N, CA, C and O of each residue as an XYZ file, in Angstrom:
572
protein
N       0.846     -1.177      0.000
C       0.000      0.000      0.000
C       0.893      1.242      0.000
O       1.893      1.300      0.716
N       0.525      2.220     -0.802
C       1.186      3.521     -0.818
C       0.369      4.481      0.034
O      -0.846      4.580     -0.140
N       1.019      5.191      0.953
C       0.316      6.055      1.896
C       0.753      7.500      1.766
O       1.932      7.790      1.565
N      -0.213      8.407      1.882
C       0.087      9.802      2.161
C      -0.128      9.965      3.663
O      -1.253      9.815      4.139
N       0.916     10.267      4.411
C       0.842     10.386      5.866
C       0.548     11.827      6.252
O       1.375     12.719      6.062
N      -0.628     12.036      6.788
C      -1.065     13.360      7.247
C      -0.701     13.499      8.726
O      -0.594     12.501      9.440
N      -0.515     14.718      9.174
C       0.028     15.009     10.502
C      -0.728     14.364     11.656
O      -0.101     13.909     12.612
N      -2.054     14.311     11.596
C      -2.808     13.757     12.729
C      -2.418     12.309     13.000
O      -2.344     11.891     14.155
N      -2.171     11.550     11.950
C      -1.779     10.152     12.116
C      -0.354     10.052     12.662
O      -0.095      9.280     13.586
N       0.554     10.818     12.103
C       1.946     10.785     12.552
C       2.034     11.225     14.011
O       2.780     10.634     14.792
N       1.289     12.245     14.378
C       1.300     12.716     15.765
C       0.719     11.678     16.719
O       1.186     11.565     17.852
N      -0.280     10.925     16.294
C      -0.833      9.871     17.146
C       0.256      8.866     17.508
O       0.338      8.413     18.649
N       1.083      8.525     16.540
C       2.206      7.625     16.796
C       3.240      8.300     17.706
O       3.651      7.721     18.712
N       3.656      9.508     17.360
C       4.709     10.194     18.116
C       4.332     10.447     19.575
O       5.175     10.372     20.469
N       3.064     10.746     19.799
C       2.613     11.096     21.148
C       2.094      9.899     21.933
O       1.646     10.041     23.071
N       2.157      8.712     21.318
C       1.720      7.509     22.012
C       0.231      7.462     22.277
O      -0.211      6.900     23.279
N      -0.544      8.053     21.380
C      -1.994      8.054     21.535
C      -2.560      6.665     21.253
O      -1.833      5.771     20.818
N      -3.842      6.487     21.499
C      -4.466      5.166     21.435
C      -4.293      4.468     20.089
O      -4.184      3.242     20.060
N      -4.265      5.188     18.990
C      -4.112      4.574     17.666
C      -2.658      4.594     17.189
O      -2.371      4.193     16.062
N      -1.762      5.049     18.022
C      -0.372      5.237     17.632
C       0.328      3.976     17.140
O       1.017      4.008     16.121
N       0.158      2.875     17.851
C       0.815      1.622     17.448
C       0.290      1.152     16.093
O       1.055      0.680     15.252
N      -0.998      1.282     15.892
C      -1.610      0.904     14.613
C      -1.055      1.764     13.469
O      -0.781      1.261     12.379
N      -0.896      3.048     13.729
C      -0.346      3.954     12.713
C       1.087      3.567     12.390
O       1.454      3.511     11.216
N       1.901      3.300     13.397
C       3.290      2.914     13.168
C       3.363      1.623     12.360
O       4.194      1.505     11.459
N       2.513      0.668     12.668
C       2.476     -0.580     11.893
C       2.132     -0.306     10.434
O       2.728     -0.896      9.533
N       1.183      0.579     10.199
C       0.796      0.927      8.833
C       1.942      1.595      8.091
O       2.199      1.281      6.929
N       2.628      2.510      8.752
C       3.767      3.184      8.134
C       4.880      2.189      7.804
O       5.487      2.262      6.735
N       5.143      1.264      8.723
C       6.202      0.276      8.520
C       5.860     -0.701      7.400
O       6.751     -1.161      6.687
N       4.581     -1.019      7.241
C       4.157     -1.995      6.230
C       3.971     -1.390      4.840
O       3.868     -2.122      3.856
N       3.927     -0.085      4.754
C       3.659      0.576      3.471
C       4.800      0.343      2.477
O       5.974      0.293      2.843
N       4.418      0.204      1.235
C       5.404      0.119      0.157
C       6.088      1.465     -0.021
O       7.304      1.542     -0.197
N       5.294      2.516      0.027
C       5.778      3.883     -0.153
C       5.013      4.784      0.804
O       3.791      4.684      0.915
N       5.727      5.661      1.492
C       5.093      6.676      2.338
C       5.484      8.035      1.760
O       6.662      8.345      1.583
N       4.466      8.823      1.476
C       4.643     10.179      0.969
C       4.042     11.118      1.993
O       2.996     10.826      2.573
N       4.694     12.236      2.216
C       4.128     13.260      3.078
C       4.645     14.617      2.635
O       5.595     14.720      1.858
N       4.010     15.639      3.138
C       4.439     17.000      2.869
C       5.451     17.417      3.923
O       5.409     16.940      5.057
N       6.362     18.308      3.545
C       7.267     18.839      4.562
C       6.487     19.551      5.669
O       7.002     19.762      6.767
N       5.259     19.912      5.371
C       4.361     20.480      6.366
C       4.167     19.525      7.549
O       4.047     19.972      8.690
N       4.137     18.232      7.288
C       3.959     17.250      8.358
C       5.102     17.334      9.366
O       4.872     17.306     10.574
N       6.321     17.436      8.872
C       7.462     17.530      9.790
C       7.419     18.818     10.590
O       7.726     18.827     11.782
N       7.041     19.896      9.942
C       6.932     21.178     10.657
C       5.871     21.078     11.742
O       6.110     21.477     12.881
N       4.695     20.548     11.397
C       3.624     20.439     12.393
C       4.029     19.546     13.556
O       3.782     19.883     14.714
N       4.652     18.408     13.254
C       5.055     17.493     14.318
C       6.109     18.128     15.215
O       6.020     18.031     16.439
N       7.103     18.776     14.619
C       8.117     19.460     15.427
C       7.494     20.547     16.297
O       7.860     20.684     17.464
N       6.571     21.313     15.753
C       5.935     22.391     16.523
C       5.131     21.826     17.695
O       5.136     22.412     18.778
N       4.447     20.711     17.501
C       3.688     20.098     18.594
C       4.643     19.633     19.692
O       4.361     19.820     20.875
N       5.766     19.032     19.311
C       6.734     18.576     20.310
C       7.369     19.754     21.045
O       7.556     19.701     22.260
N       7.699     20.810     20.316
C       8.274     22.007     20.944
C       7.274     22.630     21.908
O       7.629     23.015     23.022
N       6.032     22.726     21.474
C       4.984     23.312     22.315
C       4.783     22.485     23.588
O       4.689     23.033     24.686
N       4.720     21.154     23.424
C       4.516     20.282     24.583
C       5.656     20.429     25.589
O       5.423     20.438     26.798
N       6.880     20.543     25.093
C       8.024     20.724     25.997
C       7.977     22.097     26.659
O       8.234     22.220     27.856
N       7.650     23.125     25.885
C       7.606     24.492     26.425
C       6.536     24.639     27.502
O       6.710     25.404     28.450
N       5.434     23.910     27.361
C       4.349     23.986     28.340
C       4.517     22.997     29.490
O       3.676     22.930     30.386
N       5.604     22.231     29.461
C       5.852     21.263     30.527
C       5.003     20.013     30.417
O       4.910     19.246     31.376
N       4.385     19.792     29.276
C       3.554     18.601     29.079
C       4.391     17.382     28.700
O       3.934     16.244     28.799
N       5.617     17.638     28.269
C       6.523     16.587     27.831
C       7.942     17.018     28.194
O       8.359     18.119     27.835
N       8.688     16.171     28.899
C      10.064     16.552     29.209
C      10.856     16.817     27.925
O      10.655     16.142     26.915
N      11.748     17.796     27.970
C      12.541     18.170     26.790
C      13.276     16.963     26.207
O      13.356     16.815     24.987
N      13.812     16.103     27.073
C      14.536     14.915     26.589
C      13.604     13.987     25.805
O      14.009     13.412     24.795
N      12.361     13.839     26.266
C      11.389     13.014     25.541
C      11.041     13.641     24.196
O      10.928     12.942     23.189
N      10.875     14.943     24.183
C      10.573     15.630     22.929
C      11.715     15.451     21.934
O      11.482     15.194     20.753
N      12.940     15.587     22.410
C      14.107     15.410     21.536
C      14.199     13.975     21.028
O      14.534     13.748     19.865
N      13.908     13.022     21.880
C      13.933     11.612     21.488
C      12.874     11.316     20.419
O      13.141     10.615     19.443
N      11.680     11.856     20.618
C      10.609     11.640     19.644
C      10.915     12.347     18.324
O      10.594     11.829     17.254
N      11.529     13.514     18.395
C      11.932     14.231     17.179
C      12.972     13.417     16.418
O      12.905     13.322     15.193
N      13.928     12.829     17.128
C      14.951     11.995     16.489
C      14.325     10.754     15.858
O      14.718     10.344     14.766
N      13.360     10.164     16.541
C      12.671      8.988     16.000
C      11.901      9.360     14.733
O      11.932      8.620     13.750
N      11.221     10.487     14.754
C      10.511     10.957     13.565
C      11.484     11.158     12.407
O      11.218     10.720     11.287
N      12.600     11.814     12.670
C      13.578     12.073     11.616
C      14.134     10.778     11.041
O      14.351     10.680      9.833
N      14.367      9.782     11.893
C      14.894      8.496     11.419
C      13.878      7.789     10.519
O      14.239      7.249      9.473
N      12.625      7.795     10.925
C      11.584      7.144     10.121
C      11.327      7.938      8.844
O      11.227      7.361      7.761
N      11.221      9.256      8.966
C      10.919     10.106      7.807
C      12.029     10.098      6.766
O      11.787     10.454      5.613
N      13.232      9.705      7.142
C      14.329      9.610      6.173
C      14.022      8.597      5.076
O      14.634      8.625      4.009
N      13.073      7.703      5.342
C      12.688      6.675      4.359
C      11.429      7.060      3.592
O      10.968      6.294      2.746
N      10.880      8.203      3.866
C       9.667      8.665      3.199
C      10.014      9.554      2.008
O      11.115     10.097      1.920
N       9.069      9.688      1.111
C       9.187     10.642      0.017
C       8.564     11.949      0.488
O       7.382     12.003      0.828
N       9.375     12.996      0.503
C       8.914     14.294      0.997
C       8.480     15.182     -0.162
O       9.210     15.365     -1.137
N       7.280     15.728     -0.033
C       6.780     16.702     -0.997
C       6.998     18.095     -0.425
O       6.635     18.373      0.719
N       7.579     18.944     -1.210
C       7.728     20.333     -0.802
C       6.517     21.097     -1.304
O       6.003     20.815     -2.387
N       6.070     22.043     -0.536
C       4.906     22.819     -0.937
C       5.247     23.638     -2.178
O       5.932     24.659     -2.104
N       4.760     23.173     -3.296
C       5.018     23.847     -4.562
C       3.792     24.577     -5.054
O       2.749     24.585     -4.401
N       3.929     25.184     -6.200
C       2.847     26.007     -6.739
C       1.583     25.201     -7.022
O       0.480     25.726     -6.875
N       1.719     23.921     -7.428
C       0.532     23.100     -7.684
C      -0.296     22.917     -6.412
O      -1.516     23.080     -6.424
N       0.381     22.580     -5.324
C      -0.327     22.377     -4.053
C      -0.894     23.688     -3.526
O      -2.023     23.727     -3.036
N      -0.122     24.750     -3.625
C      -0.603     26.051     -3.139
C      -1.841     26.479     -3.924
O      -2.833     26.911     -3.339
N      -1.779     26.360     -5.230
C      -2.916     26.762     -6.062
C      -4.154     25.933     -5.737
O      -5.256     26.477     -5.659
N      -3.987     24.613     -5.544
C      -5.141     23.766     -5.224
C      -5.695     24.099     -3.848
O      -6.912     24.111     -3.659
N      -4.832     24.367     -2.894
C      -5.275     24.672     -1.532
C      -6.082     25.959     -1.482
O      -6.886     26.150     -0.569
N      -5.882     26.831     -2.438
C      -6.598     28.112     -2.458
C      -8.033     27.968     -2.968
O      -8.810     28.921     -2.901
N      -8.389     26.790     -3.475
C      -9.739     26.576     -4.003
C     -10.592     25.790     -2.999
O     -10.089     25.266     -2.005
N     -11.875     25.727     -3.285
C     -12.814     25.002     -2.419
C     -12.543     23.503     -2.421
O     -12.034     22.933     -3.387
N     -12.902     22.898     -1.311
C     -12.871     21.447     -1.180
C     -14.306     20.965     -1.027
O     -15.193     21.751     -0.693
N     -14.542     19.681     -1.267
C     -15.923     19.183     -1.236
C     -16.648     19.410      0.088
O     -17.849     19.679      0.101
N     -15.928     19.304      1.190
C     -16.535     19.414      2.526
C     -15.951     20.611      3.266
O     -15.021     20.458      4.058
N     -16.481     21.784      3.017
C     -16.021     23.005      3.691
C     -16.769     23.177      5.008
O     -17.876     22.654      5.137
N     -16.227     23.874      5.974
C     -14.977     24.624      5.930
C     -13.769     23.715      6.134
O     -13.856     22.679      6.794
N     -12.642     24.122      5.557
C     -11.365     23.425      5.701
C     -10.338     24.442      6.195
O     -10.181     25.517      5.616
N      -9.651     24.087      7.264
C      -8.605     24.963      7.806
C      -7.408     25.008      6.853
O      -7.230     24.118      6.022
N      -6.610     26.035      6.983
C      -5.499     26.283      6.063
C      -4.530     25.108      5.965
O      -4.236     24.641      4.864
N      -4.034     24.628      7.096
C      -3.068     23.537      7.046
C      -3.697     22.255      6.506
O      -3.034     21.483      5.812
N      -4.966     22.026      6.819
C      -5.672     20.869      6.258
C      -5.790     20.992      4.745
O      -5.624     20.008      4.024
N      -6.075     22.194      4.266
C      -6.164     22.417      2.818
C      -4.823     22.134      2.154
O      -4.776     21.563      1.065
N      -3.744     22.526      2.798
C      -2.415     22.250      2.241
C      -2.113     20.755      2.221
O      -1.498     20.263      1.275
N      -2.539     20.025      3.255
C      -2.362     18.567      3.253
C      -3.201     17.917      2.149
O      -2.704     17.080      1.397
N      -4.451     18.301      2.058
C      -5.307     17.718      1.020
C      -4.758     18.008     -0.370
O      -4.734     17.129     -1.232
N      -4.321     19.234     -0.583
C      -3.763     19.600     -1.887
C      -2.485     18.815     -2.160
O      -2.273     18.359     -3.284
N      -1.640     18.652     -1.163
C      -0.405     17.877     -1.333
C      -0.720     16.420     -1.655
O      -0.075     15.812     -2.509
N      -1.711     15.868     -0.970
C      -2.112     14.486     -1.247
C      -2.633     14.349     -2.680
O      -2.357     13.352     -3.347
N      -3.375     15.334     -3.148
C      -3.869     15.302     -4.531
C      -2.720     15.382     -5.533
O      -2.739     14.684     -6.547
N      -1.731     16.212     -5.268
C      -0.557     16.302     -6.138
C       0.169     14.955     -6.172
O       0.562     14.481     -7.238
N       0.340     14.349     -5.007
C       1.007     13.042     -4.942
C       0.201     11.977     -5.668
O       0.766     11.147     -6.379
N      -1.113     11.996     -5.495
C      -1.964     11.000     -6.143
C      -1.902     11.139     -7.663
O      -1.936     10.135     -8.374
N      -1.812     12.360     -8.165
C      -1.699     12.576     -9.603
C      -0.411     11.955    -10.143
O      -0.378     11.479    -11.277
N       0.643     11.960     -9.336
C       1.924     11.410     -9.768
C       2.015      9.897     -9.560
O       2.612      9.190    -10.371
N       1.421      9.407     -8.474
C       1.578      8.002     -8.088
C       0.393      7.151     -8.521
O       0.562      5.995     -8.908
N      -0.794      7.717     -8.455
C      -2.002      6.971     -8.802
C      -2.609      6.291     -7.594
O      -3.577      6.790     -7.019
N      -2.061      5.178     -7.210
C      -2.612      4.365     -6.122
C      -2.069      4.874     -4.789
O      -1.000      4.456     -4.344
N      -2.811      5.776     -4.159
C      -2.359      6.398     -2.921
C      -3.499      6.412     -1.913
O      -4.598      6.883     -2.205
N      -3.226      5.896     -0.738
C      -4.195      5.850      0.352
C      -3.874      6.971      1.332
O      -2.710      7.229      1.636
N      -4.907      7.627      1.817
C      -4.751      8.737      2.747
C      -4.758      8.204      4.179
O      -5.753      7.641      4.635
N      -3.642      8.387      4.879
C      -3.506      7.966      6.276
C      -3.747      9.178      7.154
O      -2.913     10.080      7.234
N      -4.896      9.190      7.812
C      -5.275     10.333      8.642
C      -6.250      9.890      9.716
O      -7.021      8.950      9.528
N      -6.203     10.584     10.847
C      -7.181     10.375     11.914
C      -8.095     11.581     12.062
O      -8.997     11.574     12.899
N      -7.877     12.597     11.275
C      -8.639     13.841     11.348
C      -9.938     13.697     10.549
O      -9.907     13.400      9.355
N     -11.079     13.908     11.217
C     -12.379     13.721     10.566
C     -12.568     14.609      9.343
O     -13.092     14.156      8.326
N     -12.154     15.848      9.428
C     -12.331     16.788      8.312
C     -11.496     16.365      7.105
O     -11.966     16.413      5.968
N     -10.270     15.956      7.359
C      -9.393     15.458      6.288
C     -10.002     14.195      5.682
O     -10.038     14.044      4.460
N     -10.475     13.297      6.528
C     -11.033     12.029      6.042
C     -12.301     12.253      5.212
O     -12.480     11.612      4.176
N     -13.176     13.150      5.655
C     -14.396     13.426      4.877
C     -14.038     13.957      3.494
O     -14.615     13.532      2.493
N     -13.097     14.877      3.439
C     -12.673     15.417      2.155
C     -11.933     14.375      1.334
O     -12.122     14.292      0.120
N     -11.096     13.580      1.982
C     -10.390     12.515      1.274
C     -11.358     11.549      0.608
O     -11.168     11.157     -0.543
N     -12.389     11.172      1.337
C     -13.408     10.271      0.783
C     -14.082     10.933     -0.422
O     -14.266     10.295     -1.458
N     -14.446     12.199     -0.288
C     -15.110     12.926     -1.375
C     -14.182     13.126     -2.578
O     -14.650     13.289     -3.704
N     -12.873     13.113     -2.337
C     -11.883     13.270     -3.409
C     -11.407     11.913     -3.952
O     -10.429     11.841     -4.695
N     -12.109     10.850     -3.571
C     -11.861      9.490     -4.086
C     -10.565      8.857     -3.596
O      -9.952      8.063     -4.309
N     -10.148      9.202     -2.392
C      -9.023      8.512     -1.775
C      -9.543      7.293     -1.028
O     -10.635      7.324     -0.459
N      -8.763      6.222     -1.031
C      -8.964      5.162     -0.048
C      -8.438      5.729      1.254
O      -7.467      6.485      1.261
N      -9.080      5.364      2.364
C      -8.704      5.896      3.673
C      -8.118      4.803      4.562
O      -8.532      3.644      4.519
N      -7.150      5.209      5.358
C      -6.580      4.284      6.330
C      -6.367      5.072      7.621
O      -5.885      6.203      7.552
N      -6.693      4.545      8.765
C      -7.336      3.259      8.969
C      -8.737      3.244      8.365
O      -9.450      4.247      8.359
N      -9.097      2.084      7.864
C     -10.405      1.923      7.227
C     -11.508      1.903      8.279
O     -11.256      1.668      9.461
N     -12.721      2.151      7.831
C     -13.879      1.981      8.679
C     -14.130      3.052      9.710
O     -14.930      2.842     10.622
N     -13.482      4.188      9.603
C     -13.737      5.267     10.563
C     -14.823      6.165     10.068
O     -15.179      7.133     10.741
């Protein structure tokens, strides 16, 4: 399976949330993982914020950041280019869509145009509703 990894799923794994182990298994089993550089920025910002607010010890945040970097080194990174920016500026099937979500959806569409068989890995309801409307297979399934 080829996956577009959206931030909500990656963060579930990084933060040890209830679906985190399942997400990590999916990432490890994927033939190809594609994500936007936006995902790394969002994940780093969440870890920095958690450490700054005392919700996560700095050493744990650094360890999780290193783990993310090690795993992401095997992913295909999409840089936010003009195609994704232009698509994000237009309506999506299920509005309203927040800015960063629009950038993820647009990036996933750009990747799907290049790869074809791409499944959207997300735990975010708004992303999933739009992904379904945009003809993506969704993972985890059945949500």
